[in-house]
N, C-alpha and C positions, 0 to 999 in steps of 0.2 A: 287382097280379096278379091280386087278387081280382077286381076289376071286369073286366079283360080276360077272366078265366076265365067269368066269368058270360055275358058276350056271345058267348061261344064260339068265339074267336080263337085258341085252342090245339088241334092235333092232338093225337092219343094218345101220339106219340113225344115230344113237348115236353113236355106233362102229366104223363107218367112221370118224365121226367128232373128237372123242378121239384120235383115229389113227393117224390122220393129226396132232393132237397137242401133242402127245407123241413120236412119230416116230422120230422128229429131236433130241432128247434125246438119241439116238444110236450114236450120235456123243460126248456126253459129256465125259471130261475127268475123271469124278468120275467113278469108276468102278460099285459102287452100284446103280447110277443112271442108268448107262448105261444097267446093267442087270435087272434093274426094269423094263424100256422101253422094253427090249428084252423080258423079260416074258409076258409082256402087248400081245407083236406082237405075240407070240405063244399062248397064250390064244385066243386070237380072230381068229386066224388061226383055232384052233380046234373047234371054233363056227359055222364055215361056212364048206361048202363042198369044194373039190377041185378047181373046176371050180370058184366058189365065191371067193375063197381064191387069186387065179391067176389074177382074174379081177379086185378086190377090194383092195386087201392089198398089192399084190406085185407092183403095181404102186406107192403108197406110200413110200413103202420101198426102192425101185429101186435107187433112188439117193444117198441112203445112203451104196449101195454095191460097192464093185471094180471088181465085176466080175458077169454076168447074173446067175441066178438060176432059175429053171423049177419047183423047189418043195420046198415049205414051211413047210413040215412034218418032213425034217431032221434037228434037232438043229444044229447039229456041222457044216453041210455045211453052215446054213445060219450064224453062229457065225462068222464061218472062212471068211466068204464072206464080212463082214462089212468092210468098211473102216475105218483107223485108226481113233481115236478120234482127237477131235481139240486140240490142245496145250494149257495148262492151261494159257500162259502169253498172249496168243490171244483172248482167252475168256475174261480174266480179262480186258484186253484193250479195248475189244467192250462194257463190262458192264459201264465201266467208262465214257464212250463217253454220252455227254448231248444231242446230237441230233438223236439218236434212235427213230426209228418210231415205 
């Protein structure tokens, strides 16, 4: 998905739909999954200008940040602003529940 986004195949509507589904993986305990989601956020940010990124991407990412940021272009600032991941035992417990909607 990152490569497809990099070459600009997604329109804004699909990009936002994909972001809303991918961004929660920023809290995943597996580092590869977390970094893949992070890469998609960065790729989506590159497809939009700064104002659109702040209006569309930042509100989706904001619940997963421990501090407010004003620029999505700095990878290290964004990576360091992410909240800690969900502990693996908690995630396993959630997945084992039968009444998940």
